[in-house]
C-alpha positions in Angstrom: -10.0 14.7 0.3 -7.5 12.5 2.2 -8.2 10.6 5.4 -5.4 9.8 7.8 -4.6 8.7 11.3 -2.1 10.0 13.8 -1.2 9.6 17.4 -1.4 12.3 20.0 -1.1 11.9 23.8 -1.1 8.1 23.3 -4.5 8.4 21.5 -5.2 7.3 18.0 -7.0 10.0 16.0 -8.8 9.9 12.6 -8.6 13.1 10.6 -9.1 14.4 7.1 -7.2 16.9 4.9 -9.4 18.8 2.4 -8.5 20.4 -0.8 -7.1 23.6 0.7 -4.8 21.5 2.9 -6.7 22.3 6.0 -6.9 19.4 8.5 -9.8 18.4 10.8 -10.2 15.8 13.4 -13.0 13.4 12.9 -15.3 11.9 15.5 -15.1 8.4 14.0 -12.6 5.9 15.5 -11.6 4.3 12.2 -12.1 4.6 8.5 -14.2 1.4 8.7 -16.6 3.4 10.9 -16.9 6.1 8.1 -17.6 3.3 5.6 -20.4 1.9 7.7 -21.9 5.3 8.4 -22.0 6.1 4.7 -23.7 2.8 4.0 -26.3 3.4 6.7 -27.3 6.9 5.4 -26.8 5.9 1.7 -24.2 8.6 1.1 -20.5 8.5 -0.1 -17.7 8.6 2.5 -16.8 12.2 1.3 -20.4 13.3 1.8 -20.5 11.9 5.4 -17.2 13.7 6.2 -18.3 17.0 4.6 -21.4 16.9 6.8 -19.3 16.6 9.9 -16.8 19.4 8.9 -19.6 22.0 8.9 -19.1 22.5 12.6 -15.4 21.8 13.0 -12.3 24.0 13.5 -9.1 23.0 11.6 -6.1 21.5 13.3 -3.3 24.0 13.8 -0.4 21.6 13.6 1.6 21.0 10.4 1.1 17.6 8.7 4.8 17.0 8.7 4.9 17.3 12.5 2.2 14.6 13.1 3.0 11.1 14.3 1.3 9.3 11.4 -0.1 5.9 11.7 -1.4 3.5 9.0 -4.5 5.3 7.7 -6.5 2.1 8.1 -5.8 -1.1 10.0 -7.1 -3.6 7.5 -7.9 -7.1 8.8 -6.3 -8.4 5.6 -4.1 -6.9 2.9 -4.2 -8.8 -0.4 -2.1 -8.2 -3.5 -2.2 -8.7 -7.2 0.9 -9.9 -9.1 2.3 -9.5 -12.6 -0.1 -6.8 -13.5 2.5 -4.7 -15.3 4.8 -5.7 -18.1 7.9 -4.7 -16.2 6.9 -6.9 -13.3 6.4 -9.9 -15.6 9.9 -9.3 -17.2 11.5 -9.1 -13.7 9.9 -12.3 -12.5 11.2 -14.1 -15.5 14.7 -12.8 -14.8 14.5 -14.0 -11.2 13.4 -17.5 -12.3 16.0 -17.5 -15.2 13.3 -18.3 -17.7 13.3 -16.5 -21.1 9.8 -17.4 -22.4 6.6 -19.4 -21.8 6.9 -19.1 -18.0 4.1 -19.1 -15.4 4.5 -15.4 -15.3 4.0 -15.0 -19.0 0.9 -17.1 -18.7 -0.7 -15.3 -15.8 0.1 -11.9 -17.4 -2.2 -12.8 -20.3 -4.6 -15.1 -18.5 -8.2 -14.2 -17.8 -7.6 -14.9 -14.0 -5.1 -12.6 -12.3 -2.7 -13.6 -9.6 -4.2 -12.7 -6.2 -2.5 -13.6 -2.9 -2.7 -12.7 0.8 0.0 -10.2 1.6 -0.5 -9.2 5.2 -2.8 -9.2 8.2 -3.5 -6.4 10.6 -0.9 -7.7 13.1 1.8 -7.5 10.5 0.8 -4.2 8.8 2.7 -1.0 9.5 2.3 2.7 8.6 4.6 5.6 7.8 8.0 6.0 9.4 7.9 2.6 11.1 10.7 0.2 9.9 10.0 -2.3 7.2 11.8 -5.6 7.6 14.2 -7.5 5.4 14.6 -11.2 5.7 17.8 -12.7 7.2 17.7 -15.6 4.7 17.5 -13.6 1.5 20.2 -11.7 -0.4 18.0 -10.0 -3.0 15.3 -7.8 -1.5 13.4 -4.8 -2.8 10.4 -2.6 -2.2 7.5 -2.8 -4.6 5.7 0.5 -4.8 2.0 0.0 -5.5 -1.3 1.9 -5.6 -3.6 0.2 -3.1 -7.3 0.0 -3.2 -9.4 0.3 -0.1 -12.6 -1.7 -0.6 -15.9 -2.5 1.1 -17.2 -6.0 1.9 -19.2 -5.9 -1.3 -16.2 -5.0 -3.4 -16.9 -1.3 -3.9 -13.7 0.8 -4.1 -13.9 3.6 -1.6 -10.4 4.9 -1.5 -6.8 4.7 -2.7 -3.6 4.7 -0.7 0.1 3.8 -1.2 1.4 0.3 -0.5 4.9 -1.1 -0.1 4.9 -4.8 -1.0 8.4 -5.9 0.3 9.7 -8.8 -1.7 12.5 -11.3 -1.6 13.4 -11.8 -5.3 15.8 -14.7 -4.8 13.4 -16.7 -2.7 10.6 -16.5 -5.3 13.0 -16.9 -8.1 14.3 -20.2 -6.7 10.8 -21.7 -6.7 7.4 -20.0 -7.3 5.9 -22.2 -4.6 8.0 -20.2 -2.1 5.9 -17.1 -2.8 4.4 -16.9 0.7 7.9 -16.8 2.2 9.0 -14.3 -0.4 6.1 -12.0 0.4 5.1 -12.3 4.1 7.2 -11.9 7.2 7.6 -9.4 10.0 6.9 -5.8 8.8 6.8 -6.8 5.1 4.0 -4.5 4.2 3.4 -0.8 4.9 0.6 1.5 3.7 -0.1 5.2 4.0 0.2 8.1 4.6 -3.5 8.7 3.7 -6.5 7.4 2.0 -7.6 9.4 -1.1 -11.4 9.1 -1.2 -12.4 7.4 -4.5 -15.2 9.8 -5.3 -12.8 12.7 -5.2 -10.4 11.3 -7.8 -10.7 12.4 -11.4 -8.8 9.6 -13.0 -7.2 6.8 -10.9 -5.6 5.4 -14.1 -3.4 8.4 -14.5 -1.5 8.7 -11.3 2.3 9.2 -11.2 4.3 6.9 -8.9 7.9 7.5 -7.9 10.1 5.4 -5.6 13.3 6.7 -4.1 15.8 4.7 -2.0 18.4 6.5 0.1 21.5 5.0 1.7 23.6 7.1 4.0 21.7 10.2 2.8 22.6 9.4 -0.9 20.0 8.5 -3.5 20.9 5.0 -4.7 17.8 4.0 -6.6 14.9 5.9 -8.3 12.1 4.8 -10.6 8.9 6.3 -12.0 5.7 4.8 -13.4 2.1 5.7 -14.1 -1.0 3.7 -13.3 -2.0 4.0 -16.9 0.5 1.2 -17.6 -1.6 -1.3 -15.6 -2.8 -4.2 -17.7 -6.0 -4.9 -15.8 -8.7 -2.7 -14.3 -9.2 -2.2 -10.6 -12.7 -3.6 -10.7 -11.4 -6.7 -12.5 -8.9 -7.3 -9.8 -11.5 -6.7 -7.0 -14.0 -9.1 -8.7 -11.5 -11.9 -8.4 -10.7 -11.0 -4.8 -14.3 -11.3 -3.7 -15.3 -14.3 -5.9 -16.4 -16.9 -3.4 -14.3 -15.1 -0.8 -15.6 -13.2 2.3 -13.9 -9.9 3.0 -14.7 -7.1 5.4 -15.1 -3.4 5.0 -11.7 -1.7 4.8 -9.9 -4.6 3.1 -6.8 -3.4 1.1 -5.8 -4.7 -2.3 -2.4 -3.8 -3.7 -2.6 -3.6 -7.5 1.0 -4.5 -8.6 4.2 -2.7 -9.3 5.9 -1.3 -12.3 8.9 0.1 -10.5 11.7 -2.4 -9.9 15.3 -1.5 -9.0 18.2 -2.7 -11.1 18.8 -6.4 -10.8 22.1 -5.7 -9.0 20.4 -3.8 -6.2 19.3 -5.2 -2.9 18.1 -3.4 0.2 20.3 -3.0 3.3 19.6 -2.2 6.9 19.6 1.6 7.3 18.1 2.4 3.9 15.2 4.8 3.6 12.4 4.0 1.2 10.1 6.8 -0.1 7.1 6.0 -2.3 5.2 9.0 -3.7 1.9 8.9 -5.6 0.5 12.2 -6.7 -2.5 13.5 -4.7 -1.9 10.8 -2.0 1.4 11.8 -0.5 4.7 10.1 0.4 5.0 6.8 2.3 8.4 6.7 4.0 9.9 3.8 5.9 13.4 3.0 7.2 14.7 -0.5 6.6 15.8 -3.0 9.3 16.6 -6.6 9.5 13.3 -8.3 10.6 15.2 -10.0 13.4 16.2 -6.5 14.8 12.6 -5.1 14.9 11.1 -5.1 18.3 7.4 -5.1 19.2 7.4 -1.4 20.1 8.5 -0.5 16.6 5.5 -2.4 15.3 3.0 0.1 16.6 0.9 1.2 13.7 
C-alpha cells in the first residue's frame, strides 16, 4: 500500500495505490493527518486507509499521467551518514585519507552520524529540478531509503530520498558538511510512501540509480538495503534522543551507490532512483542559481 500526493486543478490531493494498482483519493489533507487519525483510534495507518476505501471508487487516470508532489511535506528531513561501507570508502577518497579517518571512526562507532538535511521550504518532490551548487565541481546524487517516522520515533513508512552532495566541499574540510549538503533544492523525496506494516522485509530492498545525459545513460549503480551496517530503529533512536521531532519527520538512511570518482552532475542531467515496491523518483538537474520559485512547488 503506497500513499502519494498529486496536483489536480490547482488542488493538492492525497491518494493511495493498493496491491492491485488501483488508486483512490483520500479525504485526508496530508499523511500527517493519517498518522494522527491512526493514533487516535489505536490502529495502523494501513487499517485507517482500508476503512475509508470501503466506500470509495478508484481513480480512472494512469499513475504516470499524474502531476506528482512530494508524498509528504516534512517539517524536517534528517540524514544518517557513513552507514554503508562504500560510503565510508568514498568519503576517505574525497578527504584523501587512507586510514584512521573520522569516517572510519564513525562507521564503527556506537553513535551514528545524524545531520539536518532539509526543511519543508527546501524539500521537493518528483519531476521538480534538483539543484547543483555554483561553487562546486564534484557533485552527485545519493540514493537512499528514507524512513517516515512519528513524533515518538515509530517508523510508519518508507520512501525514496535523493541526498544531493558536493563531494569536493566536504572533502576539503568535514566542517563544511552543512554547505556540502544543504542548499536550494538539494533534497527530493517520492514518489510514494510505502506503509511500514505492509512491508515484508525492509532490509532486503533493491535500489538502483540511473543518470542520463542527453538521453544517454552515463552512470548506473545498484545496491540492497541488506548492506546497511546499522538498523533503522538504531538510527531513529539517535535522532529522537533529547531531540523533539514531529509526526511525518523523514530520516534518510545513507547511500551505497556512488558514481565513479571522475563523474560529476551537469545541468540538464536526469536522475532516476528506483527502489522496489516504492517506485521511481525522477528529477532533472539545474544550477541552483537558475531555479525559480515556481519550480520549487512541491
